[in-house]
C-alpha positions as CSV (number, residue, x, y, z in Angstrom):
1,M,-0.1,-0.1,0.0
2,S,1.5,3.4,-0.8
3,K,1.7,6.3,1.7
4,F,-1.2,9.1,1.5
5,Y,0.6,12.1,0.3
6,E,-0.6,15.4,2.1
7,P,1.0,18.6,0.2
8,E,1.7,21.6,2.1
9,N,0.2,23.8,-0.8
10,I,-2.7,23.4,-3.1
11,I,-3.9,25.4,-5.9
12,Y,-7.6,24.8,-7.0
13,V,-8.0,26.1,-10.8
14,C,-11.3,26.2,-12.2
15,T,-11.7,24.7,-15.6
16,G,-15.4,25.1,-16.1
17,S,-16.4,26.1,-19.6
18,K,-16.3,29.9,-19.0
19,C,-13.1,29.8,-17.1
20,A,-11.5,27.3,-19.6
21,K,-12.2,29.8,-22.3
22,K,-10.9,32.7,-20.5
23,G,-7.6,31.0,-19.6
24,G,-8.1,28.9,-16.8
25,K,-7.3,25.7,-18.8
26,D,-3.9,27.0,-20.1
27,C,-3.0,28.2,-16.5
28,Y,-3.8,24.8,-15.2
29,K,-1.1,23.5,-17.7
30,S,1.5,25.9,-17.0
31,L,1.1,25.7,-13.3
32,K,1.3,21.9,-13.1
33,S,4.7,22.1,-14.9
34,Y,5.7,25.4,-12.5
35,V,5.0,23.3,-9.2
36,K,7.0,19.9,-10.4
37,H,9.4,18.8,-7.7
38,T,7.6,21.2,-5.1
39,D,5.5,20.7,-2.2
40,T,2.5,21.7,-4.0
41,E,-0.3,20.2,-5.6
42,V,-2.5,21.6,-8.7
43,I,-6.1,20.4,-8.9
44,R,-8.5,21.2,-11.6
45,I,-11.9,21.8,-10.5
46,E,-15.0,21.9,-12.9
47,C,-16.7,24.8,-11.4
48,T,-16.8,27.2,-8.5
49,D,-19.9,28.7,-9.4
50,R,-18.4,32.1,-9.8
51,C,-18.5,32.4,-13.5
52,K,-19.1,36.1,-13.9
53,F,-15.2,36.5,-12.5
54,A,-13.9,34.3,-14.8
55,P,-11.2,32.5,-14.6
56,V,-11.0,31.9,-11.1
57,L,-8.3,30.2,-8.8
58,N,-8.0,29.5,-5.2
59,L,-4.4,29.0,-3.1
60,Q,-4.5,26.8,0.0
61,P,-3.9,27.1,2.7
62,Q,-3.5,31.0,2.4
63,N,-7.3,31.1,1.1
64,I,-6.2,33.7,-1.6
65,W,-8.7,33.8,-4.4
66,L,-7.6,35.3,-7.7
67,K,-10.5,36.6,-10.4
68,E,-10.3,37.5,-13.8
69,Y,-6.5,36.7,-13.5
70,T,-3.7,36.6,-16.0
71,E,-1.2,33.7,-16.0
72,K,1.3,36.5,-15.4
73,Q,-0.7,37.7,-12.2
74,V,-0.6,34.0,-10.9
75,F,2.8,33.4,-11.0
76,K,3.8,36.7,-9.4
77,T,1.3,36.0,-6.5
78,L,3.2,32.6,-6.0
79,E,6.6,34.3,-5.9
80,E,5.5,36.8,-3.5
81,L,3.9,33.9,-1.3
82,K,7.6,32.5,-1.6
83,L,9.4,35.5,-0.6
84,K,7.1,36.0,2.6
85,K,7.9,32.4,3.6
86,R,11.8,33.0,3.7
């Protein structure tokens, strides 16, 4: 039996229809590559029911919500969180 993995950080990326069309799906793919070999897991979720703010993303355990974001904004936020940890 394998060990159950509990990541330190989780990024939930909405890839529902509106979010996917507005960049959520591409951001999910970029984030999967970006967090390789870290203690962060990226999980795609179907819908957050916040379609009018698409795309939507949530960072845990910080409980940070990003709405109408660009990939650049997401990566900037992640870098800022890294700096705060140091």
